Structures are given as structure tokens and as C-alpha cells.
N, C-alpha and C positions, 0 to 999 in steps of 0.2 A: 584447597584445590577445588576448582570449578567442576560442577557436575555437568553432564551432557545437557540436561534441561536448561541450566543457566546459560550455557554457551549458545544453545539454539535460540533462546529468548533474546540474548544479547545481539546475536547476528540479525534476528528479525527486527529489532529496534534500530539497528544500524541501517538496514535496508530501507526501513520506513523513512528515516531521516534523509537518506540518499535520494529517495524518490521525491520527497518534498523539495530538496535542492534542485533536482533536475527540472521540476515544474517551473521553478523560478528562473533558472538559467535559460530554459527553452523560450519562455515568454519574453525574455529580454535580449535574446540573440538576434543580432542584425545580419550576420553572415549566414547565407543559406547552407553552406557546407557545414559550418559549426552547428547550426540548428539541427541538421539532419543527423550528425554524429551524436549529439546529445540525445536526440529521440531514440536512436539505436541503443545507446547505453542505457537509457531509461527502460526501454523495452526488455533488455537483457536482465536488468535488476528486477523488473516486475515478474518475469518468468522465474528467476531465482527465488524471489519472495514467495511466489505461489507454491513452488516445490518444497521449500522449507516449511511453509505454513502447513501444507498437507502432511509432512513428516511430523511436525510438532503435534498436530491434531491426532494423528494415528498413534503416537506414543503417549498421549495424555499430558503433553507439556503445555498445551494451550486449551483453554475452555472458552469457546466463543459465547458472546452474549445470546440470550434467548431470542428467538425470532420475534420480530415485531408483529403485532396484530394487524389485521386488514384495516382497522379503523386508524391506527397510527400511520400506516403506509399511505392511506388516502389523505389524511390530514397533512402529511408532509408534502405529498404531491401538490395539493391545493396551495399550500404556503409557498412552495418553490415556483409554481407556475404564475402566482399572482405577484411575485417579487417581494414578498414580506420577509 
């Protein structure tokens, strides 16, 4: 039997996959109404993901990575802005 932690993490993984799919569909949508509908659905899933993430964090079901140092943040910004 699945524990709550497993169900929450499974749902989070599903939402992550869904959001990736929406990004692809939106970028390829030629119909403006379809594109707008996909954007709205993506936004709803993003809100759902944030709510579930907060729940998982609060209950100890998810441990985020350690915060990046300022040096790593600056290095990443430099690489992204220079197109590397």
C-alpha cells in the first residue's frame, strides 16, 4: 500500500511531466485560442504544483537542494548571458 509521502511525490513527478508537455505544446500551437487554453491549463498546474510542493516540504516529504552560493549564482548568470 502506498504511503502518503509516495503519493505526494508521485503526483509532483506527474505535474512536472505535465508542465514540460505544456511548454512543448504551447511553443508549437498555431491556433491562438488553443495556445491560450494551454497557457491557462499550464498556469493551473503550476499553481497546483506549488501548493503540493509546499505541502510536501511542510510534512518533510521533500528535501530541497542546498542553496547555491553567490559565486555559483554569478557564474551561472555570466554563462547564460554570454550564451555558453
